[in-house]
Backbone bond lengths (Angstrom), bond angles and torsions (degrees), N, CA, C in turn:
res aa  C-N    CA-C-N  psi(-1)  N-CA   C-N-CA  omega(-1)  CA-C   N-CA-C  phi
1 X - - - 1.454 - - 1.525 109.03 -
2 X 1.314 115.78 137.08 1.454 120.45 179.08 1.523 111.14 -80.00
3 X 1.319 114.89 159.78 1.458 120.11 176.10 1.525 109.88 -69.76
4 X 1.326 117.85 148.45 1.464 120.52 177.25 1.532 110.67 -62.27
5 X 1.326 115.66 151.00 1.459 122.62 175.71 1.527 107.56 -86.73
6 X 1.330 116.35 129.84 1.466 120.53 178.16 1.524 109.83 -79.15
7 X 1.332 116.00 125.12 1.460 122.82 179.58 1.519 108.01 -125.29
8 X 1.327 116.19 126.60 1.460 120.98 175.91 1.523 108.72 -78.17
9 X 1.336 115.86 139.10 1.466 120.49 -179.49 1.517 109.05 -133.01
10 X 1.329 115.78 143.02 1.458 122.07 175.88 1.520 107.66 -125.96
11 X 1.325 115.39 129.69 1.461 119.75 175.86 1.522 109.02 -82.23
12 X 1.315 116.41 113.69 1.464 122.11 173.53 1.524 108.29 -71.51
13 X 1.315 116.17 -36.61 1.458 123.81 173.98 1.525 105.88 -107.87
14 X 1.342 119.22 116.00 1.468 121.13 -174.18 1.529 114.48 -63.73
15 X 1.330 118.42 -16.77 1.468 120.88 -178.76 1.527 113.29 -92.47
16 X 1.318 117.76 -10.84 1.467 119.99 -175.69 1.528 109.91 -68.77
17 X 1.335 116.61 138.26 1.467 117.90 177.29 1.536 110.68 -71.91
18 X 1.321 116.18 148.78 1.464 120.71 174.64 1.533 107.12 -65.66
19 X 1.329 118.27 131.73 1.472 119.72 179.34 1.528 111.03 -54.68
20 X 1.327 115.86 141.15 1.462 120.35 -177.82 1.524 109.72 -143.54
21 X 1.329 113.99 162.51 1.457 121.32 176.50 1.515 108.96 -78.77
22 X 1.333 116.33 138.02 1.456 120.73 178.54 1.518 113.22 -74.95
23 X 1.339 116.47 -34.60 1.458 121.98 -176.60 1.524 109.06 -143.44
24 X 1.334 117.47 154.30 1.471 119.49 173.69 1.529 109.79 -58.66
25 X 1.310 116.60 138.23 1.456 121.29 179.41 1.511 115.14 86.46
26 X 1.343 118.73 -5.84 1.462 120.79 177.42 1.514 110.32 -62.97
27 X 1.328 116.65 145.43 1.461 122.20 178.94 1.525 111.87 -83.68
28 X 1.330 117.01 -30.94 1.459 120.29 -174.86 1.510 113.11 -120.12
29 X 1.336 114.94 153.16 1.461 121.55 173.18 1.524 108.02 -96.22
30 X 1.324 115.85 149.33 1.460 120.20 -178.47 1.525 111.61 -77.54
31 X 1.336 114.99 134.99 1.460 122.11 171.94 1.519 107.98 -107.08
32 X 1.319 116.20 140.84 1.459 121.82 179.24 1.522 109.13 -114.56
33 X 1.322 115.57 164.26 1.457 120.05 173.10 1.523 108.97 -97.21
34 X 1.316 115.81 147.76 1.463 119.88 177.87 1.528 111.60 -99.78
35 X 1.335 116.54 -1.20 1.460 120.59 -179.58 1.518 110.76 -128.19
36 X 1.325 116.00 141.00 1.456 121.02 172.80 1.532 108.11 -73.63
37 X 1.327 115.45 148.22 1.460 120.59 178.24 1.514 109.18 -156.55
38 X 1.317 116.57 148.74 1.458 121.72 173.06 1.516 107.68 -124.83
39 X 1.341 115.38 128.70 1.458 120.91 -179.21 1.525 109.42 -115.64
40 X 1.314 115.44 121.77 1.457 120.68 173.54 1.528 108.30 -73.00
41 X 1.325 118.07 165.68 1.463 119.57 177.31 1.533 111.43 -51.77
42 X 1.330 115.54 130.23 1.464 121.20 178.85 1.512 115.48 84.83
43 X 1.323 118.32 -10.19 1.465 120.74 -179.10 1.516 111.59 -81.62
44 X 1.330 114.85 154.04 1.466 120.86 175.46 1.519 108.38 -131.34
45 X 1.339 114.24 161.07 1.456 120.63 179.37 1.517 109.34 -151.91
46 X 1.316 115.43 155.28 1.459 122.02 173.85 1.524 106.19 -101.25
47 X 1.339 115.65 114.09 1.457 120.80 -176.09 1.528 110.36 -105.15
48 X 1.323 117.46 129.25 1.469 120.86 177.68 1.524 111.06 -76.61
49 X 1.325 115.86 150.08 1.467 120.46 178.79 1.521 112.99 -105.73
50 X 1.324 117.41 -11.82 1.460 120.00 178.57 1.510 114.79 80.83
51 X 1.350 117.76 6.74 1.463 120.19 179.67 1.530 110.89 -133.55
52 X 1.316 114.46 150.33 1.466 122.09 168.71 1.521 106.45 -130.60
53 X 1.345 116.05 152.41 1.463 120.22 -175.00 1.523 110.91 -132.59
54 X 1.320 115.46 161.26 1.462 122.89 172.55 1.528 106.53 -124.46
55 X 1.312 115.38 106.43 1.462 121.07 179.37 1.518 109.98 -86.78
56 X 1.325 117.52 148.84 1.461 119.05 174.32 1.530 110.15 -67.65
57 X 1.336 117.28 153.66 1.459 120.74 174.57 1.520 109.19 -55.36
58 X 1.313 116.24 142.65 1.461 120.86 -179.34 1.516 113.53 91.07
59 X 1.339 117.54 2.73 1.458 122.05 178.91 1.517 110.14 -126.25
60 X 1.312 115.78 155.51 1.462 123.19 171.83 1.521 106.90 -140.68
61 X 1.314 115.90 156.02 1.461 120.94 174.92 1.519 107.58 -112.63
62 X 1.319 116.07 142.60 1.452 121.69 -178.01 1.519 109.31 -122.28
63 X 1.334 116.08 126.71 1.457 122.47 -179.26 1.526 107.84 -90.41
64 X 1.330 115.63 113.98 1.460 122.22 -177.58 1.524 110.33 -108.27
65 X 1.337 116.80 154.19 1.466 119.56 175.44 1.523 111.67 -70.82
66 X 1.312 115.70 161.90 1.464 121.82 174.17 1.528 107.45 -97.07
67 X 1.314 116.50 126.49 1.465 120.84 -175.24 1.526 111.90 -63.38
68 X 1.321 117.59 -35.32 1.465 120.03 179.16 1.521 112.50 -62.85
69 X 1.322 117.58 -41.31 1.470 120.60 177.64 1.521 110.68 -65.52
70 X 1.316 116.81 -37.90 1.458 120.52 179.09 1.527 110.47 -65.52
71 X 1.333 116.50 -47.40 1.463 120.93 -176.42 1.524 112.35 -69.50
72 X 1.324 117.30 -44.62 1.468 120.91 -174.84 1.517 113.72 -82.18
73 X 1.346 117.36 -36.85 1.463 120.43 -169.47 1.524 114.25 -121.27
74 X 1.314 118.24 -8.44 1.462 119.82 -177.44 1.510 113.34 75.38
75 X 1.333 117.29 22.49 1.464 121.44 -179.26 1.523 109.18 -87.29
76 X 1.323 115.71 130.56 1.464 122.04 177.51 1.522 108.44 -130.05
77 X 1.323 115.30 167.93 1.463 120.83 173.96 1.516 107.74 -103.08
78 X 1.321 116.31 131.37 1.456 121.45 -174.08 1.525 111.48 -63.85
79 X 1.294 118.77 -40.08 1.467 121.60 -176.44 1.525 112.00 -115.48
80 X 1.326 116.30 40.57 1.467 119.64 -174.60 1.520 112.19 -71.98
81 X 1.314 118.59 136.69 1.463 122.56 -11.25 1.522 110.57 -80.50
82 X 1.307 116.32 142.63 1.457 121.06 172.82 1.520 109.08 -74.67
83 X 1.306 116.87 145.00 1.462 121.37 -176.64 1.520 110.82 -108.08
84 X 1.330 115.93 128.68 1.459 122.36 173.12 1.526 106.07 -109.42
85 X 1.317 116.43 108.74 1.464 121.58 -178.88 1.525 111.31 -74.96
86 X 1.327 115.80 157.57 1.465 121.56 -178.63 1.524 112.06 -59.12
87 X 1.305 118.29 -30.49 1.461 120.83 -178.09 1.518 115.19 -86.90
88 X 1.326 118.54 -6.59 1.467 121.74 -178.03 1.521 110.20 -78.19
89 X 1.319 117.09 132.25 1.462 121.35 -178.75 1.525 113.21 -122.48
90 X 1.320 117.43 3.89 1.456 120.53 -179.89 1.513 112.42 -80.98
91 X 1.320 115.47 173.48 1.460 121.18 178.11 1.529 109.91 -63.35
92 X 1.316 116.02 137.01 1.465 120.46 174.85 1.520 107.33 -75.40
93 X 1.331 115.57 127.92 1.463 121.39 177.77 1.514 108.00 -124.56
94 X 1.325 115.73 151.88 1.456 122.24 -174.15 1.522 109.10 -122.29
95 X 1.341 116.47 127.65 1.463 121.39 179.44 1.524 107.99 -94.06
96 X 1.321 116.89 106.29 1.463 122.12 -178.91 1.523 109.93 -104.23
97 X 1.336 115.34 151.66 1.463 121.24 176.08 1.520 108.23 -136.43
98 X 1.325 116.00 141.61 1.456 122.30 176.96 1.527 107.91 -94.45
99 X 1.331 116.61 107.63 1.460 121.46 -178.93 1.522 113.07 -92.10
100 X 1.338 117.77 -1.51 1.457 119.50 177.40 1.531 108.53 -67.44
101 X 1.331 117.77 131.60 1.469 119.40 -176.59 1.527 114.56 -76.42
102 X 1.344 118.93 -13.92 1.460 120.81 -174.56 1.520 116.01 -124.75
103 X 1.333 117.59 -34.52 1.460 121.33 -170.87 1.529 112.88 -104.76
104 X 1.318 115.28 141.03 1.467 120.78 171.47 1.522 108.37 -77.54
105 X 1.313 115.73 158.72 1.463 120.75 175.55 1.520 107.63 -125.68
106 X 1.309 115.97 138.87 1.465 121.64 -177.44 1.523 109.38 -117.69
107 X 1.326 114.91 133.77 1.467 122.10 174.45 1.517 108.06 -111.47
108 X 1.326 115.24 136.21 1.458 121.35 175.14 1.521 108.74 -106.68
109 X 1.310 116.48 160.70 1.460 121.74 176.76 1.539 109.50 -53.91
110 X 1.306 115.95 130.80 1.464 126.33 179.19 1.531 114.46 75.28
111 X 1.341 118.15 12.29 1.463 119.86 169.49 1.525 108.70 -68.42
112 X 1.324 115.87 140.82 1.466 120.47 176.16 1.524 108.35 -73.19
113 X 1.347 116.25 127.95 1.466 119.76 -174.88 1.526 113.69 -121.56
114 X 1.322 118.15 -17.65 1.466 121.01 -176.63 1.519 108.57 -162.97
115 X 1.320 115.21 175.77 1.461 119.56 173.49 1.521 108.86 -129.94
116 X 1.308 114.48 147.34 1.462 122.24 -176.97 1.524 109.03 -111.15
117 X 1.332 115.91 122.21 1.459 122.46 179.32 1.525 107.68 -114.11
118 X 1.326 116.78 124.32 1.466 121.71 178.52 1.518 108.25 -99.91
119 X 1.341 115.66 130.95 1.459 120.49 -178.20 1.524 110.37 -136.99
120 X 1.310 114.27 150.68 1.454 120.03 172.62 1.528 107.27 -76.01
121 X 1.313 116.27 137.76 1.465 121.12 179.88 1.523 110.10 -126.82
122 X 1.296 115.21 147.65 1.460 121.35 -178.82 1.515 110.91 -90.90
123 X 1.306 116.41 142.78 1.468 122.02 169.50 1.512 106.38 -84.20
124 X 1.304 117.07 141.48 1.458 119.72 -179.43 1.515 110.51 -121.21
125 X 1.307 114.80 161.30 1.457 122.02 176.36 1.528 105.88 -132.65
126 X 1.335 117.16 124.22 1.454 121.14 -179.12 1.523 110.88 -83.71
127 X 1.327 115.72 143.68 1.463 123.49 174.62 1.527 106.51 -127.64
128 X 1.320 116.56 109.03 1.462 119.80 -177.97 1.522 110.37 -73.12
129 X 1.345 115.26 135.37 1.458 122.03 177.99 1.524 108.86 -134.32
130 X 1.325 116.79 161.37 1.461 121.42 177.91 1.527 110.85 -75.14
131 X 1.326 117.80 -35.88 1.462 123.07 -179.46 1.522 109.48 -138.32
132 X 1.318 116.42 144.64 1.457 121.21 174.61 1.523 109.53 -89.77
133 X 1.331 117.88 152.17 1.463 119.20 176.65 1.527 110.51 -64.69
134 X 1.309 116.77 152.39 1.457 121.86 -179.16 1.520 112.09 -69.63
135 X 1.340 115.31 162.86 1.462 122.14 175.37 1.518 108.34 -152.14
136 X 1.309 117.49 165.77 1.462 121.64 178.98 1.523 111.34 -63.21
137 X 1.292 117.86 -34.23 1.459 121.54 -178.35 1.519 112.03 -81.55
138 X 1.305 117.26 -31.71 1.472 123.47 -177.46 1.531 109.99 56.26
139 X 1.329 118.04 -125.99 1.460 121.10 -176.94 1.521 113.05 -97.96
140 X 1.328 116.80 10.85 1.460 120.10 -178.88 1.518 111.32 -67.96
141 X 1.303 116.95 128.52 1.457 122.67 179.38 1.515 110.29 -150.60
142 X 1.306 117.68 -179.13 1.464 123.29 177.51 1.519 111.78 47.64
143 X 1.322 117.01 61.45 1.452 121.54 175.01 1.511 114.30 93.67
144 X 1.311 117.83 11.50 1.469 120.05 -176.80 1.518 113.20 -67.08
145 X 1.340 118.07 -17.15 1.467 119.86 179.36 1.518 111.64 -92.74
146 X 1.329 117.54 5.74 1.456 120.92 178.49 1.505 111.38 85.67
147 X 1.342 115.33 -159.70 1.453 119.79 179.65 1.509 113.63 87.57
148 X 1.331 116.83 1.73 1.454 120.66 178.33 1.513 107.18 -152.85
149 X 1.307 118.12 140.37 1.462 121.15 -177.51 1.518 110.46 -60.69
150 X 1.299 116.24 132.97 1.464 121.13 179.48 1.520 110.15 -76.62
151 X 1.310 116.71 145.17 1.447 122.95 173.70 1.522 106.19 -107.02
152 X 1.321 116.01 116.84 1.458 120.42 -174.87 1.524 110.97 -56.26
153 X 1.317 115.31 130.42 1.458 120.82 177.78 1.519 114.66 76.10
154 X 1.343 117.49 9.65 1.464 120.22 -177.63 1.509 110.70 -66.02
155 X 1.312 115.97 130.45 1.464 121.03 177.52 1.512 110.86 -129.09
156 X 1.306 117.03 19.01 1.459 120.76 -178.71 1.513 109.72 113.54
157 X 1.298 117.32 -175.12 1.451 121.03 179.87 1.510 111.36 89.68
158 X 1.323 115.75 -159.94 1.460 121.34 -173.58 1.521 112.71 -100.46
159 X 1.307 119.36 53.03 1.467 123.28 175.48 1.519 108.10 -90.49
160 X 1.323 116.28 140.27 1.455 120.64 -179.79 1.524 109.93 -101.99
161 X 1.299 116.72 142.59 1.458 122.41 177.47 1.518 108.54 -126.52
162 X 1.306 116.08 150.96 1.451 122.19 -178.66 1.522 111.51 -81.88
163 X 1.331 116.58 144.77 1.465 120.78 173.79 1.522 110.45 -99.49
164 X 1.332 117.69 5.62 1.456 121.58 -178.54 1.517 110.63 -58.80
165 X 1.334 118.29 -42.07 1.458 119.64 -178.53 1.516 111.63 -62.64
166 X 1.329 118.21 -32.94 1.474 120.89 175.83 1.515 110.64 -64.14
167 X 1.315 116.43 -47.51 1.468 120.79 -177.24 1.518 111.48 -64.65
168 X 1.323 116.71 -34.31 1.465 120.62 -177.32 1.525 111.61 -90.15
169 X 1.335 117.76 2.02 1.457 121.51 176.93 1.518 113.66 72.89
170 X 1.311 117.70 23.85 1.473 120.96 179.99 1.508 112.10 -86.48
């Protein structure tokens, strides 16, 4: 096991708890909101977490949704995962949306709303070329590996396909 990465944290709200892992082995620490909010079906809001961080160079933090909120309440994150760059020093905020078609969802101060995963990231350097080297996949994308029923003549857009063939192993 590697040593933990040291991350500096500043409480924007002095009462907010320091983010922590819920269980041993968890990948993300829980983020809470510092403001109460109620979202009607289809509404979204930007919720503050009360913390800002300073990541070491070569790292980024990613704000992921909480599966329990998604399953129980239909809450999702609009830009999941949200990216916190190493140079960002502002308060971490979370863009939540209520996808439930009928019920409102209410957040209270210090409710857990997301999880923060810190990862090492590589710096890249682009090299422009006239042609890319070949691969087995080539330009196949958007379902080219199967796993979803094909819609004849589909070229994108809002066409629906059945997942029955996946379930039946076809």
